[in-house]
Structures are given as structure tokens and as C-alpha cells.
C-alpha positions as CSV (number, residue, x, y, z in Angstrom):
1,M,-0.2,0.1,-0.2
2,R,2.9,2.5,0.9
3,K,4.5,1.9,-2.5
4,F,1.2,3.0,-4.3
5,L,1.3,6.3,-2.2
6,V,4.9,6.8,-2.5
7,L,5.1,6.8,-6.3
8,P,2.5,9.4,-7.1
9,A,3.8,11.6,-4.5
10,I,7.2,11.4,-6.2
11,A,5.8,12.0,-9.6
12,L,3.9,15.0,-8.2
13,L,7.2,16.7,-6.7
14,A,9.3,16.1,-9.6
15,S,6.3,17.8,-12.0
16,L,6.2,20.6,-9.6
17,A,10.0,21.2,-9.5
18,A,10.2,20.9,-13.3
19,H,7.3,23.4,-13.5
20,A,9.3,25.9,-11.2
21,D,12.0,26.0,-13.7
22,N,10.0,26.1,-16.7
23,P,11.2,29.0,-18.9
24,G,8.4,28.9,-21.2
25,D,6.5,30.8,-18.3
26,H,9.1,33.6,-18.1
27,P,10.9,34.0,-21.7
28,Y,11.6,37.7,-20.8
29,Y,13.4,36.9,-17.8
30,L,15.5,34.5,-19.8
31,H,16.2,37.5,-22.2
32,A,17.1,39.6,-19.5
33,L,19.4,37.3,-18.0
34,T,21.4,37.1,-21.3
35,D,21.4,40.9,-21.8
36,L,22.4,41.6,-18.1
37,R,25.5,39.1,-18.6
38,D,26.5,40.6,-21.8
39,A,26.2,44.1,-20.1
40,R,28.4,43.2,-17.3
41,A,31.0,41.8,-19.8
42,H,31.3,45.2,-21.3
43,L,31.6,46.9,-18.1
44,E,34.2,44.5,-17.1
45,H,37.8,45.9,-17.5
46,L,41.3,45.2,-16.9
47,D,42.7,47.0,-13.9
48,S,44.6,49.6,-15.9
49,D,41.6,50.4,-17.8
50,R,39.7,51.6,-14.6
51,V,37.6,54.5,-14.6
52,D,36.1,54.8,-11.2
53,H,34.1,52.9,-8.9
54,A,31.2,53.5,-10.5
55,E,31.9,50.5,-12.9
56,E,32.3,48.2,-10.0
57,K,28.8,49.5,-8.5
58,A,27.3,48.9,-11.7
59,I,28.7,45.3,-12.0
60,A,27.5,44.6,-8.5
61,E,23.9,45.8,-9.3
62,I,24.0,43.8,-12.4
63,D,24.7,40.8,-10.3
64,A,22.0,41.6,-7.9
65,A,19.6,41.6,-10.6
66,I,20.6,38.4,-11.8
67,G,20.6,37.0,-8.5
68,E,16.9,38.4,-7.8
69,I,15.8,36.7,-11.3
70,K,17.7,33.4,-10.4
71,H,16.3,33.3,-6.8
72,A,12.7,33.0,-8.4
73,A,13.9,29.6,-10.0
74,I,13.9,31.3,-13.3
75,D,17.2,30.0,-14.3
76,D,19.1,29.2,-17.6
77,G,21.5,27.3,-16.2
78,K,24.4,29.5,-17.5
79,D,27.4,31.1,-15.6
80,I,27.5,34.6,-14.9
81,H,30.8,34.7,-17.2
82,A,28.6,33.2,-20.0
83,H,28.1,35.9,-22.4
84,E,28.6,37.0,-26.0
85,P,32.4,37.9,-27.0
86,V,33.1,41.7,-26.6
87,D,34.1,43.2,-29.7
88,A,38.0,43.9,-28.7
89,H,38.1,46.7,-31.4
90,L,35.4,48.7,-29.3
91,K,36.7,51.7,-27.8
92,R,36.2,52.2,-23.9
93,T,33.2,54.5,-24.4
94,D,31.8,52.5,-26.8
95,R,31.7,49.6,-24.8
96,F,30.0,51.4,-21.9
97,H,27.4,52.5,-24.5
98,K,26.7,49.1,-25.6
99,A,26.5,47.9,-21.8
100,L,23.7,50.9,-21.3
101,E,21.9,49.8,-24.5
102,L,22.0,46.0,-23.1
103,L,20.8,47.1,-19.6
104,G,17.7,49.1,-21.3
105,K,17.0,45.9,-23.3
106,A,17.3,44.0,-19.9
107,S,14.8,46.6,-18.2
108,Q,12.2,46.3,-21.0
109,D,12.2,42.6,-20.6
110,V,11.8,42.7,-16.8
111,G,9.3,45.3,-17.1
112,H,6.6,43.3,-19.1
113,E,3.4,43.1,-17.6
114,E,3.3,40.4,-14.8
115,D,0.3,38.1,-14.4
116,Q,1.8,36.1,-11.6
117,S,1.4,38.2,-8.5
118,S,4.4,35.9,-7.1
119,T,6.7,37.3,-9.4
120,K,5.8,41.1,-9.2
121,G,8.2,41.7,-6.2
122,L,10.9,40.0,-8.0
123,Q,10.2,42.4,-11.0
124,K,10.1,45.4,-8.9
125,R,13.7,44.4,-7.2
126,A,15.2,43.2,-10.4
127,L,14.1,46.6,-12.1
128,K,15.6,48.5,-9.2
129,H,19.0,47.1,-9.7
130,I,19.0,47.5,-13.3
131,E,18.1,51.1,-12.9
132,A,21.0,51.6,-10.5
133,A,23.3,50.0,-12.8
134,K,22.3,52.3,-15.8
135,R,22.6,55.2,-13.5
136,E,26.3,54.0,-12.6
137,T,27.2,53.3,-16.3
138,H,25.9,56.7,-17.0
139,R,28.3,58.0,-14.4
140,V,31.3,56.1,-15.8
141,I,30.7,57.6,-19.6
142,E,30.3,61.0,-18.2
143,T,34.0,60.5,-16.5
144,V,35.6,59.0,-19.3
145,L,34.2,61.8,-21.6
146,K,35.3,64.5,-19.0
147,S,39.0,62.8,-19.3
148,E,39.2,62.7,-22.9
């Protein structure tokens, strides 16, 4: 008798776990993860290429936004360093502008209307981090332009 109860319980738990990570439920968040990782890559630098602490703050905010999305079990399984290659020929300011563009796309993806109340808090927190990363990236661009 116990076997008959245990097997359906295991099947139910497995289906719930699979549903929690179902990318079909949140395709925009998956797009945002890709854009956030790519933006992060454009902001990363060599120590000799450092502008100021705004870059580090922007990267920290991007990491926080990625963490919020992944915390909600919306995970594509990719490492934070899995991103498109950054064009090695881009000037510093062009890299930062590209990061800003990618942050805008991520913001747009995360900002899509949510029909699940359980993800509205996530959406708000992720957008807050993305907007903070955009502010810091603007600050980096201004600093670079003043120094040129």
C-alpha cells in the first residue's frame, strides 16, 4: 500500500520542480539574463582600464538583478560569465554605451506586465537593480568623456 502512495507523491514533486524552472513561463526574464550578462561583460575591464568605482557599482547591481531573477527559479543554467564575446576593437566609451543599451533591453524585458503575483516583487527588485546599474554606467560614461 505504501508503494502506491509514495510513487504518486514522487511524481507530483518531480512535476512541480520541473514547472518551477519552466522557461516557457518567463521567456522575457531569460532574455534579460542574457542581456545582463552581456552588459556585465562590457563593463568588466582590466585594472589599467579602470575609470572609477562606478563601474564596480554597476557590475554589483547587475549581479544583484541576476540574483533576483535566479532566486525566483527562473534560471537558464548559465554561468554569470557566459556571454557573447565583447568586440575587442570597441573603444572604452563604446563598450560602456553598449552596456547601457543592453541594460535598457534587460529593463524592457523584465518590465513586461506580470500576470503572476508571486513574481511582481521580483520584477520590482530586479528593475531597481537594473536602473541603479544604468545610473552608474551613465556616471562612468560622463567620467570617461570628461577625461578625454
